[in-house]
KEPA-659146 format. One record per residue (C-alpha): residue in one letter; z, x, y. Coordinates in steps of 0.5 Angstrom, whole numbers, always signed. Layout:
{pt 'A', {Z, X, Y}},
...
END
This chain:
{pt 'Q', {+0, +0, +0}},
{pt 'V', {-2, +3, +7}},
{pt 'Q', {+4, +3, +12}},
{pt 'L', {+4, +5, +19}},
{pt 'V', {+10, +9, +23}},
{pt 'E', {+8, +10, +31}},
{pt 'S', {+12, +16, +34}},
{pt 'G', {+13, +18, +41}},
{pt 'G', {+15, +12, +45}},
{pt 'G', {+20, +14, +50}},
{pt 'L', {+22, +14, +57}},
{pt 'V', {+19, +18, +63}},
{pt 'Q', {+17, +17, +70}},
{pt 'A', {+12, +13, +74}},
{pt 'G', {+5, +19, +73}},
{pt 'G', {+8, +22, +67}},
{pt 'S', {+5, +22, +61}},
{pt 'L', {+6, +20, +53}},
{pt 'R', {+3, +23, +47}},
{pt 'L', {+3, +16, +41}},
{pt 'S', {+2, +18, +34}},
{pt 'C', {+1, +14, +29}},
{pt 'A', {+1, +16, +22}},
{pt 'A', {-2, +13, +17}},
{pt 'S', {+0, +13, +8}},
{pt 'G', {-4, +11, +3}},
{pt 'T', {-10, +9, +2}},
{pt 'M', {-14, +5, +7}},
{pt 'F', {-21, +3, +3}},
{pt 'S', {-29, +1, +6}},
{pt 'I', {-29, +2, +14}},
{pt 'N', {-24, +3, +17}},
{pt 'V', {-22, +1, +24}},
{pt 'M', {-16, +4, +28}},
{pt 'S', {-12, +0, +35}},
{pt 'W', {-7, +1, +39}},
{pt 'H', {-3, -6, +42}},
{pt 'R', {+2, -6, +47}},
{pt 'Q', {+7, -13, +47}},
{pt 'A', {+11, -13, +54}},
{pt 'P', {+16, -17, +55}},
{pt 'G', {+15, -24, +56}},
{pt 'K', {+8, -23, +55}},
{pt 'Q', {+2, -23, +49}},
{pt 'R', {+1, -17, +45}},
{pt 'E', {-5, -15, +48}},
{pt 'L', {-10, -10, +44}},
{pt 'V', {-10, -3, +49}},
{pt 'A', {-14, +1, +45}},
{pt 'V', {-20, +2, +39}},
{pt 'I', {-23, +6, +35}},
{pt 'S', {-29, +5, +29}},
{pt 'N', {-30, +10, +23}},
{pt 'G', {-35, +13, +28}},
{pt 'G', {-31, +15, +33}},
{pt 'S', {-33, +9, +38}},
{pt 'T', {-27, +7, +42}},
{pt 'T', {-26, +1, +47}},
{pt 'Y', {-20, +0, +52}},
{pt 'A', {-17, -5, +56}},
{pt 'D', {-19, -5, +63}},
{pt 'S', {-12, -4, +64}},
{pt 'V', {-12, +2, +62}},
{pt 'K', {-18, +5, +63}},
{pt 'G', {-20, +12, +65}},
{pt 'R', {-11, +13, +65}},
{pt 'F', {-11, +12, +57}},
{pt 'T', {-15, +16, +51}},
{pt 'I', {-15, +14, +44}},
{pt 'R', {-16, +20, +39}},
{pt 'R', {-17, +20, +31}},
{pt 'D', {-16, +26, +26}},
{pt 'I', {-18, +24, +20}},
{pt 'A', {-16, +29, +14}},
{pt 'K', {-8, +27, +17}},
{pt 'N', {-9, +20, +17}},
{pt 'T', {-6, +19, +24}},
{pt 'V', {-9, +16, +31}},
{pt 'Y', {-6, +18, +38}},
{pt 'L', {-5, +15, +44}},
{pt 'Q', {-5, +20, +50}},
{pt 'M', {-2, +16, +57}},
{pt 'N', {-4, +19, +62}},
{pt 'S', {-1, +17, +70}},
{pt 'L', {+3, +12, +66}},
{pt 'K', {+5, +5, +71}},
{pt 'P', {+12, +1, +69}},
{pt 'E', {+7, -5, +68}},
{pt 'D', {+5, +0, +62}},
{pt 'T', {+12, -1, +60}},
{pt 'A', {+12, -5, +53}},
{pt 'V', {+13, -4, +45}},
{pt 'Y', {+7, +0, +43}},
{pt 'Y', {+5, -3, +36}},
{pt 'C', {-1, +1, +32}},
{pt 'R', {-5, -2, +27}},
{pt 'G', {-11, -2, +21}},
{pt 'S', {-16, -5, +19}},
{pt 'W', {-20, -4, +12}},
{pt 'Y', {-24, -8, +6}},
{pt 'Q', {-20, -8, +0}},
{pt 'D', {-23, -15, -4}},
{pt 'G', {-22, -18, +2}},
{pt 'F', {-20, -16, +9}},
{pt 'R', {-14, -13, +10}},
{pt 'E', {-10, -11, +17}},
{pt 'Q', {-3, -8, +17}},
{pt 'W', {+1, -6, +23}},
{pt 'G', {+6, -1, +24}},
{pt 'Q', {+13, -3, +27}},
{pt 'G', {+12, -1, +34}},
{pt 'T', {+14, +4, +39}},
{pt 'L', {+17, +3, +46}},
{pt 'V', {+14, +6, +52}},
{pt 'T', {+19, +6, +58}},
{pt 'V', {+17, +7, +66}},
{pt 'S', {+21, +8, +71}},
{pt 'S', {+19, +7, +78}},
END
């Protein structure tokens, strides 16, 4: 069974940077798409960034130019480099993986808290 474990969250001042990591264990079958999502208090979970098997990336408008998603296939790890952080980036950040194994499958990490102070 696939397990995802996020790390790298913490408290940072506005304008600072953090790098989140998502380490995957187990086997993902066929196409494998990894993404980062976040959920702020009182708000719905939103997509932050996604990276495909081919390395294509997409970002939420709110983080374009500031966040970068990267994937290390050999390490089964996806990263989210977060620069120029703003207080509105404060949220729990979740890693998600999706793939096909006798049907559509997905797995979520438990989340890591990012707090940006002003």
